[in-house]
C-alpha positions, 0 to 999 in steps of 0.5 A, spaced: 681 865 451 676 866 444 679 872 443 686 869 441 681 864 437 678 870 433 685 873 432 688 866 428 682 867 424 683 874 422 690 871 420 688 865 417 683 869 413 689 874 411 694 869 410 690 866 404 689 873 402 682 874 405 683 881 407 678 886 403 672 887 407 669 886 413 666 882 419 660 882 424 661 879 430 655 876 434 653 871 439 654 870 446 661 873 445 658 880 445 651 880 449 654 879 456 651 872 457 656 872 464 650 877 467 644 874 463 644 867 464 651 866 469 656 862 463 661 863 459 660 865 452 662 858 448 664 861 442 665 868 437 659 868 432 663 871 425 661 872 418 666 875 414 664 879 408 671 878 404 672 880 396 675 875 392 683 876 393 686 879 387 689 875 382 684 870 384 679 866 379 673 863 382 676 855 381 682 858 385 678 861 390 674 854 391 680 851 391 683 854 396 676 854 400 676 846 399 684 845 402 682 850 408 676 847 411 679 850 419 677 856 416 671 856 411 667 849 414 663 853 420 664 847 424 671 846 423 673 853 424 669 852 431 673 847 434 680 850 431 679 857 432 673 858 437 669 861 433 662 859 429 665 862 422 661 864 416 664 867 409 660 871 405 663 873 398 663 881 396 664 880 389 658 874 387 651 876 384 648 882 388 641 878 389 645 872 393 650 878 397 642 880 399 639 875 401 645 873 405 646 880 408 638 879 411 639 873 413 646 873 418 642 881 420 636 878 422 640 872 426 644 878 430 639 883 432 636 879 436 638 874 442 636 868 442 630 866 447 627 873 448 628 876 441 630 883 445 633 887 439 641 887 441 647 890 435 653 886 433 660 889 432 663 890 426 670 890 424 674 892 418 678 886 415 684 891 413 686 892 421 693 891 423 691 886 430 698 888 432 696 892 437 691 889 440 694 883 441 700 886 445 694 888 450 691 881 449 697 878 451 698 883 458 691 882 459 693 874 459 700 874 462 697 879 468 691 873 469 696 868 469 700 872 474 695 872 478 692 865 478 700 863 480 699 867 487 
């Protein structure tokens, strides 16, 4: 389930110290692609805007990234978590932040194919996902029970 992958991805970021910032969620996951294209979403597009973890210098961040490509490399994150995931460092050079923000906003603000305006979701990284996971677990259990009857 895509939501489970998103929660696992968020937990992986937290485990690595990336918990100060926010995420933009987009893609067919938020477009009701089931109704528009008669198919389920393939993944969740995620851009994480994050501060460098406290006490971690840029060289340490680079080492964490290199050691955790399943979290930081989009193709690997898609396989591991079902998330087409990108990370933008909030404490980098301001012009790079503006350029990357403008790029992802332009990518996320329109549907692919017909260019209809749309929105995207924004989640804080610091949120506690525990309540949402309880709800997701209950939903998955209901789905499993319904499928077995």
